[in-house]
C-alpha positions in Angstrom: -9.0 -30.3 -21.2 -12.3 -30.0 -22.9 -13.5 -27.3 -24.9 -16.5 -26.7 -22.3 -13.8 -26.9 -19.6 -11.3 -24.0 -21.9 -14.5 -21.5 -22.1 -15.3 -21.5 -18.9 -11.8 -20.9 -17.0 -11.6 -18.1 -20.2 -14.7 -16.2 -19.4 -13.8 -16.6 -15.7 -10.6 -15.0 -16.6 -12.2 -12.2 -17.8 -14.9 -11.9 -15.0 -11.2 -12.0 -13.0 -9.5 -9.4 -14.8 -13.0 -7.0 -15.2 -13.9 -7.0 -11.4 -10.1 -6.3 -10.7 -10.3 -3.4 -12.8 -13.1 -2.1 -12.0 -12.3 -2.4 -8.1 -9.4 -0.6 -9.5 -11.4 2.0 -10.5 -13.9 2.4 -8.1 -11.1 2.9 -5.7 -9.6 6.1 -8.0 -12.9 7.6 -8.2 -14.6 7.0 -5.0 -12.2 5.6 -2.0 -11.2 8.8 0.2 -8.2 10.9 -1.5 -7.6 14.2 1.1 -5.6 13.9 4.7 -6.7 16.6 5.7 -9.4 19.6 5.5 -8.2 23.6 4.9 -9.1 26.0 2.5 -7.8 26.3 -1.2 -8.2 29.8 -3.3 -8.4 28.7 -7.2 -7.3 32.0 -9.5 -9.5 33.0 -12.5 -8.4 30.9 -15.6 -6.8 28.5 -13.6 -6.1 25.0 -15.5 -6.3 21.7 -14.2 -2.7 21.9 -13.6 -2.8 25.0 -11.4 -5.8 23.3 -9.5 -3.5 20.1 -8.5 -1.0 22.3 -7.4 -2.9 23.9 -5.0 -4.4 21.1 -3.6 -1.2 18.7 -3.6 -1.2 19.3 0.0 -4.6 17.9 0.7 -4.1 14.7 -1.6 -3.2 11.6 -0.3 -2.6 10.1 -4.0 -2.2 13.0 -6.9 -2.0 10.9 -9.8 -5.2 9.3 -9.0 -7.1 13.0 -9.0 -5.6 13.7 -12.1 -6.8 10.2 -13.5 -10.3 10.9 -12.2 -10.6 14.7 -13.4 -9.6 13.0 -16.9 -12.2 10.6 -17.0 -14.7 13.0 -15.8 -13.6 15.5 -18.9 -12.9 17.9 -16.3 -10.5 20.5 -17.2 -11.4 24.3 -16.0 -11.9 24.7 -12.1 -14.3 27.4 -11.3 -12.2 30.4 -9.1 -13.2 30.8 -5.9 -12.2 30.2 -2.1 -12.4 26.3 -1.4 -13.5 24.3 1.6 -11.7 20.8 1.3 -12.3 18.6 4.2 -10.8 15.6 5.3 -11.7 12.5 3.0 -13.1 13.6 0.3 -12.7 11.7 -2.8 -11.9 12.3 -5.9 -15.3 12.4 -7.3 -15.9 14.8 -4.6 -13.0 17.1 -5.5 -14.3 16.9 -9.1 -17.4 17.7 -8.4 -16.6 20.9 -6.4 -14.4 22.5 -8.6 -17.1 21.9 -11.3 -19.7 23.3 -9.6 -18.5 26.5 -8.2 -19.6 25.9 -4.8 -17.5 27.6 -3.0 -17.0 29.4 0.7 -17.8 33.0 0.9 -15.0 35.5 2.4 -15.7 37.9 5.4 -14.2 41.1 4.2 -13.7 44.4 6.3 -12.1 47.5 6.2 -12.0 50.6 8.6 -9.7 54.1 8.6 -8.4 53.6 5.2 -8.5 57.4 4.4 -7.6 57.6 0.7 -9.2 55.6 -2.2 -5.6 54.4 -2.7 -5.4 53.1 0.5 -8.7 51.3 0.7 -8.2 49.6 -2.6 -4.9 48.0 -1.4 -6.6 47.0 1.9 -9.2 45.1 0.0 -6.6 43.7 -2.6 -5.3 42.0 0.1 -8.8 40.5 0.8 -10.0 39.4 -2.7 -8.6 38.2 -6.4 -9.3 41.9 -7.6 -5.8 43.4 -7.7 -5.6 47.0 -6.0 -4.7 48.5 -9.7 -8.1 47.2 -11.0 -9.8 48.3 -7.9 -8.6 51.8 -7.5 -10.0 52.2 -11.8 -13.6 51.1 -10.8 -13.5 53.3 -7.6 -12.5 56.6 -9.8 -14.4 55.6 -12.9 -15.5 58.7 -14.1 -18.9 56.8 -15.6 -19.7 55.3 -12.9 -19.1 58.6 -10.1 -21.1 60.4 -13.0 -24.4 58.2 -12.5 -24.2 58.3 -8.9 -23.6 61.9 -8.2 -20.1 61.7 -6.7 -17.0 63.5 -7.1 -14.0 61.3 -6.8 -13.1 63.4 -3.5 -16.8 62.8 -2.6 -16.5 59.3 -3.3 -14.4 57.7 -0.1 -17.7 58.3 1.3 -19.1 55.4 -0.4 -17.4 52.8 1.4 -19.3 52.1 4.8 -16.8 50.4 7.3 -17.9 47.5 8.5 -17.8 43.4 7.8 -19.0 42.1 4.5 -19.9 38.8 2.3 -18.5 38.4 -0.4 -16.7 35.9 -2.8 -13.2 35.7 -3.1 -13.2 36.3 -7.1 -15.5 39.0 -6.9 -14.2 41.7 -9.7 -13.4 45.3 -8.7 -16.7 46.4 -9.8 -18.0 43.6 -8.2 -16.7 44.7 -5.1 -17.3 48.6 -5.8 -21.0 48.3 -7.0 -21.9 46.3 -3.6 -20.4 48.7 -1.7 -22.9 51.3 -3.3 -25.9 49.2 -2.7 -24.7 48.9 0.9 -24.4 52.8 1.4 -27.8 53.3 -0.2 -29.2 50.7 2.2 -26.9 52.3 5.4 -29.1 55.4 4.2 -32.3 54.2 5.3 -35.6 56.5 6.4 -34.4 56.8 9.5 -30.7 58.1 9.0 -32.4 60.4 6.0 -35.0 62.1 8.6 -32.4 62.6 10.9 -29.7 64.3 8.9 -32.9 66.5 7.3 -33.2 67.2 11.1 -29.5 68.9 11.0 -30.1 70.4 7.5 -27.5 68.5 6.1 -27.5 66.1 3.0 -26.0 62.8 3.7 -23.1 63.6 1.9 -22.5 66.9 3.8 -23.0 64.3 7.2 -20.4 62.1 6.1 -17.7 65.2 5.5 -18.8 66.5 8.9 -18.5 63.0 10.7 -14.9 62.5 9.0 -13.7 65.4 11.2 -15.5 64.0 14.3 -14.0 60.5 13.6 -10.3 62.4 13.3 -11.1 65.0 16.2 -11.8 62.3 18.8 -10.9 58.5 18.9 -13.6 58.0 21.7 -16.7 57.1 21.1 -18.5 58.0 23.8 -16.9 61.6 23.3 -18.1 61.8 19.8 -21.4 63.2 19.8 -20.1 66.2 22.1 -18.1 66.6 19.4 -20.3 66.5 16.9 -22.7 69.0 19.2 -20.5 71.1 19.2 -19.6 71.6 15.4 -22.8 71.9 14.3 -23.1 74.3 16.7 -20.7 76.4 15.1 -22.0 75.4 11.8 -25.3 76.5 12.5 -24.5 79.6 13.9 -22.1 80.3 11.0 -19.0 79.7 12.9 -15.6 78.5 11.1 -15.2 75.2 12.8 -12.0 75.9 13.5 -11.2 72.0 13.2 -7.3 71.2 13.5 -7.8 67.9 11.2 -8.8 70.0 8.2 -5.7 72.1 8.9 -3.7 68.5 8.6 -5.6 67.4 5.8 -4.7 70.3 3.9 -1.0 70.2 4.5 -0.6 66.7 3.9 -2.1 67.6 0.3 0.1 70.5 0.0 3.1 68.7 1.0 2.1 64.8 0.5 0.8 61.9 2.7 4.4 61.6 4.7 4.1 65.2 6.3 3.6 64.9 9.9 2.3 67.0 12.1 1.8 66.9 16.0 0.7 70.1 16.3 -1.5 73.1 14.2 0.3 76.4 14.4 -0.6 79.5 13.2 1.7 79.7 10.7 0.1 76.5 9.2 -3.3 77.8 8.7 -1.8 80.5 6.7 0.1 78.1 4.6 -3.0 76.9 3.5 -5.0 80.2 4.1 -7.0 79.4 0.4 -7.3 75.9 0.8 -11.1 75.0 0.8 -10.0 72.6 3.9 -8.8 75.8 6.0 -11.9 75.6 8.5 -10.1 78.5 10.3 -10.6 80.8 7.2 -14.2 79.6 6.1 -17.6 79.1 7.4 -18.2 76.3 5.2 -17.8 72.8 5.3 -15.0 71.2 3.4 -16.2 69.8 0.1 -15.6 66.7 0.8 -14.4 64.0 3.6 -10.8 63.9 5.0 -10.8 60.7 6.3 -13.2 57.6 6.3 -15.8 58.0 9.1 -16.4 54.8 10.9 -20.1 54.3 11.9 -20.1 55.5 15.5 -19.2 59.4 14.1 -21.8 59.2 11.4 -24.3 58.6 14.1 -22.6 60.9 16.2 -23.3 63.4 13.2 -27.2 62.0 13.5 -27.8 62.0 17.0 -25.5 64.9 18.2 -25.2 65.8 22.0 -27.3 68.7 22.6 -25.0 71.5 25.0 -24.1 75.1 24.4 -20.2 74.3 23.7 -18.9 76.0 20.9 -15.1 75.7 21.9 -12.9 72.6 22.7 -9.2 72.0 23.1 -7.3 68.8 23.8 -7.4 67.5 27.7 -4.4 68.0 30.0 -5.2 66.0 32.8 -7.6 63.1 30.3 -5.3 62.1 28.0 -7.5 61.3 24.9 -10.1 63.1 25.7 -11.3 67.3 25.3 -11.9 70.0 27.7 -15.5 71.6 26.2 -15.9 75.1 26.8 -19.1 77.7 26.1 -16.8 80.9 26.0 -13.6 82.0 24.6 -12.6 83.1 27.8 -13.1 79.4 29.3 -11.3 78.2 26.2 -8.2 80.4 26.4 -8.0 78.8 29.8 -8.0 75.4 28.8 -5.4 76.0 25.8 -3.1 77.8 28.0 -2.6 74.9 30.1 -2.5 72.4 26.8 0.4 75.0 25.0 1.8 74.9 28.3 2.5 71.0 29.1 3.4 70.7 25.0 6.2 73.2 25.4 7.1 71.2 28.5 7.1 68.3 26.6 9.4 69.9 23.3 6.5 69.7 21.0 7.2 72.5 18.9 5.2 71.2 15.6 
C-alpha cells in the first residue's frame, strides 16, 4: 500500500471515530431522556445526587443525565417545584434545574383556629417546616413593627388561595400574608369598618365570633347585625363561642363542650373572653374568620334583633328575637330538645 493510501485510510478512520464519538455525545445531550410527565420537589441545598434520585423515575437513562450534568459542570440545582414533561432531553433538564424556572403552587388555608394549626397546615404545602413558620409568626420584632400582639396576629392571615413558590421561606410566607392583609383592607372595607365604628382588628374579632356562631353564609349578616345591635347599645354580646374559647384556654384545646351552661360562665367569670360578664369585645380573635364572616360584619343586616337561639326545626340555623320574652320561648324549646337528647354538657 502506498504512503498516500495509508494516510487516507488513517484520516478516514479518525473521521469515523470522531463522527461516532460526536454522535454518541449528541445522543446523550440532545435526545429524549424522559419517559413521562410529572412534578418533582427539589429541596434547598440539594446536590446533584439528590436531584438525580428525585428525577430517576422519569429518566430513561440515568447515567446519560449524570454524564451530561458533569460535562456542563452542573452541580447545584435550585430549589423548588418543577414540571418535567415527556421527551425532555438531558440538556433541557440541566437547563431547567439550573435556571430555577419552577412551577408555582396554589396554597390554601381556612379554619385554622390557632397559629400552631396554621403553621402545620402551611408546612404541609411548602418547604418551610411548621416550627420555622410558627417562629416567624410569633417573631416579636415583626409583631412590634406591624403593631400586632401575638393573640391578634391570627387576623393577619386571611383564608383564601394564594400563589407561592414551594421553596418559600417561613418569613417570605409571613411577609406575603401581611401584604395580602393590607390589600384586603382596601379603602372600601376601611370605610365600612369606620361606619360601624370599628377598627379592622375589632372587625376581625367580631367576625371570628360570627364565624363560630353560624356556618350558614346567608345567616351571617343577620348574626353580625344582632351582635352589633348589642355592642352599640352597650349590652354584653353573650356569645357562646367566646365561652367555649375561654374554657379551652383554661382546660386545653381537647376540652369538649356540646352545650354552654351557667356553671361554665361562672367558671371563667374573670376571663376577658367572657362576653356574658363584659360589655366589651374580646381582646382578640377566637378563631380564623373566613371572608364571608368578615364581610358580614362590614355589611350587617339591618334589623331589631337582640337575641338568638339555635333552631329546633331548622338544623344549623337560629331563631331570632327582638325581646327577651320571645327569646325565652325559643330557648325553652331548645333546652327541651337537648334534654330529650340527653345532652347535658
